[in-house]
C-alpha positions in Angstrom: 128.3 93.6 104.9 128.0 89.9 105.8 129.8 88.1 108.5 129.0 84.5 108.8 127.6 83.6 112.1 129.4 80.9 114.2 128.8 77.4 113.2 127.4 76.8 116.7 123.6 76.8 116.7 123.3 76.4 120.4 122.4 72.7 120.4 125.5 71.8 122.2 125.1 68.1 122.8 127.5 65.4 121.6 126.6 62.2 119.8 126.5 59.0 121.8 130.0 58.1 120.8 131.2 61.7 121.6 132.5 62.1 118.0 130.4 65.1 116.9 128.3 67.9 118.3 124.7 67.2 117.1 124.2 70.9 116.5 127.2 72.0 114.5 128.6 68.6 113.4 132.1 69.6 114.6 134.4 67.3 116.6 135.4 68.3 120.2 138.8 69.2 118.9 137.5 71.3 116.1 135.3 73.2 118.5 138.2 73.8 120.9 140.5 75.1 118.2 137.9 77.0 116.1 139.1 80.5 117.0 142.6 79.7 115.7 141.5 77.7 112.7 142.2 79.3 109.3 139.2 80.3 107.1 140.2 77.7 104.5 140.1 74.9 107.1 136.8 76.2 108.5 135.3 76.0 105.0 136.7 72.5 104.6 135.2 71.3 107.9 131.8 72.9 107.1 131.7 71.3 103.6 132.0 67.9 105.3 129.1 68.4 107.6 126.4 66.9 105.3 128.4 63.7 105.1 128.9 63.7 108.8 125.2 64.2 109.4 124.5 61.3 107.0 126.8 59.0 108.8 125.3 59.6 112.2 123.3 56.9 113.9 121.0 59.5 115.6 119.3 62.7 114.7 121.2 66.0 114.4 119.6 69.4 114.8 119.2 72.6 112.9 117.7 75.8 114.3 115.2 78.0 112.4 115.2 81.8 112.6 112.7 81.8 115.5 115.0 79.6 117.6 113.2 76.4 117.1 115.3 73.2 116.9 114.4 70.7 114.1 115.6 67.1 114.1 117.3 65.9 110.9 117.7 62.2 110.1 120.6 61.9 107.6 119.3 64.7 105.2 116.1 66.1 103.9 115.0 65.2 100.4 111.5 66.7 100.1 110.2 70.1 100.9 106.9 72.1 100.7 107.6 75.8 100.3 105.1 78.4 101.5 107.0 81.4 100.2 107.8 82.4 96.6 111.4 83.6 97.4 112.1 80.4 99.3 110.9 78.3 96.3 113.2 80.4 94.1 116.1 79.7 96.5 115.5 75.9 96.2 115.5 76.2 92.5 118.7 78.2 92.4 120.4 75.7 94.7 119.6 73.0 92.2 116.9 71.5 94.4 113.9 72.2 92.2 113.0 68.5 92.1 112.9 68.3 95.9 110.0 70.7 96.0 106.7 68.7 96.2 104.4 71.6 97.1 104.4 75.3 96.5 102.0 78.3 96.7 100.1 79.8 93.7 102.4 82.8 93.9 105.6 80.7 93.7 107.6 80.1 90.5 106.9 76.5 89.2 109.8 74.4 90.5 109.0 71.3 88.5 106.1 69.7 86.7 105.1 67.4 89.6 105.0 70.0 92.4 101.4 70.6 93.7 99.9 74.0 94.4 98.9 74.2 98.1 97.0 77.5 98.1 98.2 81.0 98.8 100.7 82.2 101.4 98.0 83.2 103.8 95.3 80.7 102.7 96.7 77.2 102.6 95.0 74.2 101.2 95.5 71.7 104.0 93.9 68.9 102.1 96.6 69.2 99.4 99.3 69.5 102.0 98.2 66.4 103.9 98.3 64.4 100.7 102.0 65.1 100.2 104.9 63.2 101.6 107.5 65.8 102.8 110.5 66.0 105.1 110.2 69.7 105.8 107.9 72.7 105.3 109.6 76.0 104.7 107.6 79.0 106.0 107.9 82.7 106.8 107.0 84.6 110.0 106.0 87.6 107.9 104.3 86.0 104.9 102.4 83.1 106.5 99.9 83.3 109.4 100.7 82.1 112.9 97.5 80.1 113.0 98.3 78.1 109.9 102.0 77.6 110.9 100.9 76.2 114.3 98.5 73.8 112.6 101.3 72.6 110.4 103.7 72.1 113.3 101.3 69.6 114.8 102.1 67.2 111.9 105.3 68.4 110.2 108.8 69.7 110.8 108.4 73.4 109.9 111.4 75.7 109.4 110.2 79.3 110.0 112.2 82.1 108.5 112.4 85.6 109.9 114.4 87.7 107.4 114.9 91.4 108.1 118.3 91.9 106.7 121.0 90.6 104.4 122.6 88.4 107.1 119.3 86.7 107.8 118.8 86.0 104.1 122.2 84.5 103.5 122.1 82.5 106.7 118.8 81.0 105.5 120.5 79.9 102.2 123.3 78.2 104.2 120.9 76.3 106.5 118.8 74.9 103.6 121.9 74.0 101.7 123.2 72.2 104.8 120.3 69.8 105.2 119.7 69.3 101.5 123.4 68.7 100.8 124.1 71.7 98.6 126.9 73.4 100.6 129.1 74.0 97.6 126.3 75.5 95.5 125.4 77.8 98.5 129.0 79.0 98.9 129.2 79.9 95.2 125.8 81.6 95.3 126.7 83.7 98.4 130.1 84.6 97.0 128.6 85.9 93.7 125.9 87.8 95.6 128.3 89.5 97.9 130.6 90.4 95.0 127.6 92.1 93.2 126.4 93.8 96.3 129.8 95.3 96.9 129.5 97.3 93.6 126.1 98.7 94.7 127.0 99.8 98.2 126.3 103.6 98.8 125.4 104.1 95.1 122.6 106.6 96.0 124.4 108.1 99.0 122.3 110.7 100.7 119.2 110.6 98.6 116.0 110.4 100.5 113.3 107.9 99.6 110.0 106.3 100.5 108.9 102.8 99.5 105.2 102.2 99.2 103.8 98.7 99.5 100.1 99.3 99.5 97.3 101.7 98.5 94.0 102.3 100.3 95.4 102.8 102.8 98.9 103.9 101.8 101.5 101.8 103.6 105.3 102.1 103.4 108.3 100.0 104.3 109.8 101.2 107.6 112.6 100.0 109.8 113.3 96.3 110.6 112.3 95.1 107.1 114.3 93.4 104.4 113.3 96.3 102.1 115.0 98.8 104.4 118.1 96.6 104.4 118.3 97.1 100.7 117.6 100.8 100.8 120.3 101.3 103.4 122.8 99.3 101.5 122.2 101.4 98.4 122.8 104.6 100.4 119.2 105.8 100.5 117.8 107.6 103.6 114.3 106.2 104.2 112.1 109.0 105.4 110.1 106.5 107.3 113.1 104.7 108.9 111.9 105.8 112.4 108.6 103.9 111.9 108.5 100.1 112.7 107.8 97.6 110.0 104.9 98.7 107.6 103.1 101.8 108.9 100.0 103.3 107.4 100.6 106.8 106.3 98.5 109.6 104.8 99.4 111.4 101.6 99.8 114.8 103.2 102.5 113.5 105.4 104.3 111.9 102.5 104.1 115.1 100.5 105.5 117.1 103.5 108.5 114.7 103.8 109.1 115.2 100.0 111.5 112.3 99.4 113.9 112.5 96.4 112.7 109.1 95.2 109.4 107.4 95.6 109.5 103.7 94.9 106.3 102.1 93.6 106.7 98.3 93.3 104.6 95.7 91.4 103.9 93.8 94.6 102.3 93.3 97.1 100.2 96.1 95.6 100.7 96.4 91.8 101.4 100.1 91.3 101.2 101.3 87.7 101.0 104.7 86.1 97.2 104.4 85.7 96.6 103.8 89.4 99.3 106.2 90.7 98.2 109.5 89.3 97.3 110.9 92.7 100.9 110.3 93.9 102.5 111.6 90.6 100.5 114.8 90.7 101.0 115.4 94.5 104.8 114.9 94.3 106.1 116.7 91.2 109.6 117.1 92.7 110.1 113.4 93.6 111.5 110.9 91.1 108.9 108.2 90.7 110.6 104.8 90.3 108.3 102.0 89.2 110.2 98.8 90.2 109.7 95.1 90.1 108.5 94.3 93.6 110.7 91.2 93.9 113.8 93.4 93.7 113.8 94.6 97.4 111.4 92.1 99.0 112.4 88.7 97.8 115.1 87.4 100.1 117.3 84.4 99.5 118.9 83.6 96.2 116.9 86.4 94.4 119.3 88.9 95.9 121.8 87.9 93.2 119.4 88.6 90.3 118.3 91.8 92.0 121.9 93.0 92.3 122.6 92.1 88.6 119.5 94.0 87.5 120.4 97.1 89.6 123.9 97.1 88.1 122.6 97.3 84.5 
């Protein structure tokens, strides 16, 4: 289900004293012997990386999910989050007080954090008035134009989450630079344990997952939503379509999925505004679902798993 990627992030340059790699924070000897190192010792080494980073006399480097390297001086202490699920992840890692800015769609991390607009309509004046070490963004939820503008002034970590591995890897990276490795290990362990009980639960049932109305749009392949559907054992009738295709109702009726998911976001489907679908698909089970369940990546995976197990 989840295999941790190598500790190597590709920034293979040693510190000036040749003691540590500035990318993975391992010693030359640890790197050489990594393939024969026990899992327990690997974890021990990885847990020491924040302290090693802090003791360096030069910058170390992390890599975001688009392959951009970001310099880290000691550790980060302040962050602006442009994505609700990322804000929730910082809260669940015990980093709520590190969040100095968040969008109007995010959970409130603390009483001092400032709202900096929406995910696709940022308030740059509010952002420029904040002191931050990092801005956490999303390729999918934020616009390229606004991200590029931020990159002119700030260190921006861009997420690109399309599956469980991306989601859990993101948690590990944020925990690494904000010194929450132990909390991340516990969170990921609990999440994987819950997910294991859900795997294949709906084996063989077909489904469609709508995300929008007027026009109707669905979740297709290469999406985090599809990763959830596949894990649960569903066969997405639009799995051959990339990302979020526009569909017509006639085609949906023709495919006749066993289950039709109608989430609360990004479009808020309710019984009142879904009568056309309900009447057109009498043989499909209509499942009104909290939109965060399958679309919020990061730490929310644990809560989603717990709710699905009820």
